[in-house]
C-alpha positions in Angstrom: 0.0 0.0 0.0 1.3 3.5 -0.9 1.9 6.2 1.8 -1.1 8.2 0.3 -3.1 5.1 0.6 -2.1 4.4 4.2 -2.9 8.1 4.9 -6.3 8.1 3.4 -7.1 4.8 5.1 -6.0 6.1 8.5 -8.2 9.3 7.9 -11.2 7.2 6.9 -10.9 5.0 9.9 -11.7 7.9 12.3 -15.0 8.3 13.8 -17.5 10.7 12.1 -16.5 14.3 13.2 -12.8 13.5 13.7 -12.6 12.0 10.3 -13.6 15.5 8.7 -11.3 17.4 11.0 -8.4 15.1 10.3 -9.1 15.6 6.6 -9.3 19.3 7.0 -6.0 19.5 8.8 -4.2 17.1 6.1 -5.3 19.5 3.5 -4.1 22.6 5.7 -0.7 21.0 6.0 -0.5 20.3 2.3 -1.3 23.8 1.6 1.6 24.9 3.8 3.9 22.2 2.3 2.6 21.2 -1.2 5.7 19.4 -2.3 6.5 17.8 1.0 7.4 14.2 1.2 4.6 12.2 3.1 5.3 9.5 5.7 2.9 7.4 7.8 4.1 5.7 11.0 1.6 3.2 12.1 2.4 3.4 15.8 3.7 -0.2 16.0 7.0 -1.8 17.1 6.7 -5.2 15.4 3.3 -6.4 16.5 3.2 -4.1 19.7 1.3 -0.8 19.5 3.7 1.7 21.1 2.1 5.1 20.0 -0.8 6.4 18.0 -0.3 6.4 14.1 1.2 9.6 12.6 0.9 11.4 9.2 4.3 12.9 8.6 4.9 15.8 6.4 8.4 17.0 5.1 11.7 15.5 6.2 14.5 16.7 8.3 17.7 15.1 9.8 17.5 15.1 13.7 20.8 14.7 15.6 20.6 13.0 19.0 23.0 12.9 22.0 26.1 10.9 21.0 25.8 12.3 17.3 23.3 9.8 16.0 21.1 11.1 13.2 17.7 10.1 12.0 15.5 11.5 9.2 12.0 12.4 10.7 9.0 14.5 9.6 8.9 18.3 10.2 5.1 18.2 10.9 3.1 15.5 12.2 -0.4 14.9 12.8 -2.2 12.2 14.9 -5.7 11.3 16.1 -5.9 10.2 19.8 -8.6 9.5 22.3 -8.6 13.0 23.7 -8.7 14.7 20.2 -5.9 15.6 17.8 -2.1 16.3 18.0 -0.1 18.5 15.6 3.6 17.7 16.2 6.2 20.5 15.2 9.4 18.7 15.3 12.9 20.1 15.3 12.3 23.6 17.3 15.5 24.4 19.1 13.5 26.7 21.6 11.1 24.2 23.5 9.3 27.2 24.9 8.7 29.0 21.5 5.3 27.4 20.7 3.5 28.1 24.1 5.1 31.6 24.4 4.2 32.8 20.9 0.9 30.8 20.1 -0.3 29.7 23.7 -2.7 32.9 24.4 -4.2 33.1 20.9 -4.7 29.5 19.7 -7.7 28.9 22.0 -8.4 25.8 24.0 -5.2 23.8 23.4 -2.4 22.3 25.4 0.9 23.2 24.1 4.4 21.5 24.9 7.9 21.9 23.3 6.7 20.2 20.1 3.1 19.4 20.3 -0.3 21.1 20.1 -3.3 19.1 21.3 -6.9 20.0 21.2 -10.3 18.2 21.3 -11.8 19.6 18.2 -11.1 22.2 15.5 -13.8 24.3 17.0 -11.7 24.9 20.0 -8.9 26.3 18.1 -8.0 29.3 16.0 -7.0 27.5 12.7 -5.2 30.7 11.5 -3.0 30.5 14.5 -2.3 26.8 14.0 -1.3 27.5 10.4 1.1 30.3 11.6 2.7 27.9 14.2 3.0 25.0 11.4 4.7 27.6 9.0 7.2 28.8 11.8 8.0 25.0 12.4 8.7 24.5 8.8 10.8 27.7 8.5 12.7 27.2 11.9 13.9 23.6 10.7 15.5 25.1 7.7 14.6 22.2 5.6 13.0 22.2 2.1 9.2 21.6 2.1 
């Protein structure tokens, strides 16, 4: 199955309202990153589920302690039992998202790299899009 088919199947597997919201967010990220490389992480380590599935947009090289490097997505999107998570990976300043977007995004929980919310009605989509654009620009990678 192609990555695009995996993503379509994942979005289609979501319950009613969340399916539409995931589709809307998928289209939003693709507007921001129209030529990005897509990836899909099924959340499994072998047969064991270790995390929620993630749609990945773009690619960047992350460097870990000890100098190990790994390619990973720039922006991620995942449905979970509490709502939806948008991951903005690779920001050097882990306080930036909360400091810049926290007061204007609406009802969302923001960590160093993740914006979580129950439903799109709870957040300001323009602010979320600005955060995504910042993440793409800050990683310095081609979209």
